[in-house]
C-alpha positions in Angstrom: -23.1 197.1 34.0 -20.2 199.5 33.3 -20.9 201.6 30.1 -17.4 200.8 28.9 -18.0 197.0 29.2 -21.4 197.4 27.6 -19.9 199.2 24.7 -17.3 196.6 24.2 -19.7 193.7 24.5 -22.1 195.2 22.0 -19.1 195.8 19.6 -18.0 192.1 20.1 -21.5 190.7 19.5 -22.0 193.1 16.6 -18.7 192.1 15.0 -19.5 188.4 15.3 -23.0 189.0 13.9 -21.5 191.0 11.1 -19.2 188.1 10.3 -22.0 185.6 10.1 -24.2 187.9 8.2 -21.4 188.5 5.7 -21.0 184.8 5.2 -24.8 184.4 4.7 -24.7 187.3 2.2 -21.9 185.7 0.3 -23.8 182.4 0.3 -26.9 184.2 -1.0 -25.1 185.6 -4.0 -22.9 182.6 -4.8 -24.3 179.2 -3.8 -26.4 178.1 -0.8 -24.3 174.9 -0.7 -21.3 176.9 0.6 -23.1 177.1 3.9 -21.6 173.8 5.2 -24.8 172.9 6.8 -27.2 169.9 6.5 -29.4 169.9 3.4 -32.0 167.5 4.8 -34.2 167.2 7.8 -35.0 169.8 10.4 -31.6 171.5 10.0 -31.5 172.6 6.4 -29.7 175.9 5.7 -30.3 175.7 2.0 -34.1 175.3 2.4 -34.1 178.3 4.8 -31.8 180.6 2.8 -33.6 180.0 -0.5 -37.1 180.3 0.9 -39.5 183.1 0.2 -38.9 184.3 3.7 -35.1 184.8 3.0 -36.0 188.3 1.5 -37.9 191.2 3.0 -39.3 193.8 0.6 -37.1 192.3 -2.1 -33.9 192.7 0.0 -32.1 189.5 1.2 -32.4 189.2 4.9 -28.7 188.5 5.1 -27.9 192.0 3.8 -30.4 193.5 6.3 -28.5 191.6 9.1 -25.2 192.8 7.7 -26.3 196.4 7.7 -27.9 196.1 11.1 -24.8 194.7 12.7 -22.5 197.2 10.9 -24.7 200.1 12.2 -24.6 198.8 15.7 -20.9 198.3 15.6 -20.5 201.9 14.4 -22.9 203.5 17.0 -21.6 201.4 19.9 -18.0 202.6 20.0 -16.9 203.9 23.4 -16.7 207.5 22.0 -20.3 207.3 20.8 -21.8 205.3 23.6 -23.1 208.2 25.8 -24.3 210.4 23.0 -28.1 210.8 23.7 -29.2 210.5 20.1 -27.2 207.3 19.5 -28.3 206.0 22.9 -31.9 206.2 21.7 -31.0 204.8 18.3 -29.2 201.8 19.9 -32.3 201.0 22.0 -34.6 201.3 19.0 -32.3 199.3 16.8 -31.9 196.6 19.4 -35.7 196.2 19.8 -36.3 196.2 16.0 -33.4 193.7 15.5 -34.5 191.2 18.1 -38.2 191.5 16.9 -37.1 190.8 13.4 -34.9 187.9 14.6 -38.0 186.4 16.5 -40.0 186.7 13.3 -37.3 184.9 11.4 -37.2 182.1 14.0 -41.0 181.8 13.7 -40.7 181.7 9.9 -38.1 178.9 10.1 -40.1 176.8 12.5 -43.7 177.5 11.5 -43.6 178.4 7.8 -40.4 176.9 6.3 -40.2 173.8 8.6 -36.4 173.9 8.7 -33.7 175.6 10.7 -30.5 177.3 9.4 -27.7 176.9 11.9 -25.9 180.0 10.5 -29.1 182.0 10.8 -29.5 180.8 14.4 -26.0 181.9 15.3 -26.8 185.3 13.9 -30.0 185.4 15.9 -28.1 184.6 19.1 -25.8 187.6 18.5 -28.8 189.8 17.8 -30.3 188.7 21.1 -27.0 189.2 22.9 -26.8 192.8 21.6 -30.4 193.3 22.7 -29.7 192.0 26.2 -26.7 194.2 26.7 -28.4 197.3 25.4 -31.5 196.6 27.6 -29.4 196.0 30.7 -27.3 199.2 30.0 -30.5 201.2 29.4 -32.0 200.1 32.6 -28.8 200.9 34.5 -28.7 204.4 32.9 -32.4 204.9 33.6 -31.9 204.1 37.3 -29.2 206.8 37.6 -31.5 209.4 36.0 -34.5 208.8 38.3 
């Protein structure tokens, strides 16, 4: 993958994830009913966003997502893409982010028993960022060796 394309894709996915995380943060501090999502059955955003798992170490997960996507957006601009420290930071952030998203999906399915569509959209963007960073890292690695 072309580094310029990778940078742009990560920025697009991070911006979209930032938008959904911002919406989830607003919902967290205002009302879970603004989520425009089902409130019964398997798809139940309110149940997920008000659960015990909606916070990590006392910090709302939505804010953690917002900060994560904002950071990735910042460190993935074309001018910063090839900086060695940010290259490593991007890989670490992508791995940590997708691992946390997988934990949240597990929590939704196994612990809470409900799925939040907005959260799922955010997880998809985190996975997309992870995939682009992973593909780009493997491409860059093949040129080094």
